[in-house]
N, C-alpha and C positions, 0 to 999 in steps of 0.2 A: 503494499498499499504507500502511497505516495503521501509522504508529510513536509509541512513546512515550518522555519522555526519565522515568526512575523514579529517585529518590534516596531512599537507605536511612540513617538517622542512627540508629545504636545508642545504648544507654545507656553506654558505655565511650568515645563520641566518634568511634568512628570512622564515616566517610562514604562509601558508596559508590553509585556512580552506575551504571544500568543502561540498555541500549536495548531499549526492549521493543517486539518485533517478530514476524512471520511465525507462528513455532509458539506464543507466548503468547498468542495470539487463541483460536488454534484450542484450546489447553487451556484458556481460561478460556470460552469456548461450550460447552465439552465438560462443564466444574466446575460453571457456575452453570445452566444453561441459556438462556443471556440471550445474543441477539447480540449483537455490537461495536455494530452498528450504533445499538441500544437504551440503552448504556451511559448515555449522558450523562444520559439522563431515570431510571434505573432504578440508577443508584449508590448504592454503601455501601460505607462504611471497610472492610468486609471485603474487598471486593474489590480495594480501590488497595493492603493490604495483602498479598492473597492474590499478587497481581501483581508485587509486591516480591518475597515469598518466592521466586515461581515462578523467576525472575530471579537470584538468588540458587542456587536450590537448581541449575538447569540450568550455571549456570558453577561449582558445587560451592562457593558461599560462603556456604552457609545453617548452615556448623557441623555437618552431619552429622543436624540433629533433624527431627523434624514440624512444622507450623506453629505449632501455638499454644507450644512449648517457644521457637520460635523467635520470635515474636511477644515473648513475654514481655521479651525481651533487646534489643526495638526503643523506640528514644524517636519518631521520626515516620517516616512513609512518602511522600514528593509524588510527585505524576505530573501530568504534562504531555503534552501529546498535539500530534505535532508530523503537521497536516493533509494539508502537502504538503513531504514530508519527501525530495523530488528536490532535486538541484542546482541545475535548471534547472526556471522555469516551465512548466508544463503547457500546450504549444499542441494546442488541439483540433484532431483530424481527420477529413475525410471532409464 
């Protein structure tokens, strides 16, 4: 499963980190009509910021506002993919 670390830094200095996984990818594909497998080639800043917002919203840390007002209070959103989030290396089978 694809996972990502998403770090949101707000204008007031707060930093909140999220573990992007599962439902985030489904919501992303529905919102932007882009497969997560195509994300690297087609990535836009709004994609990264939307993922930060969606994570914050899922954990009720978005201040109760929609995306645009939330983004107005954000300095940066950092995104790092973890291609192999399992604790042990993947062992091929079969």
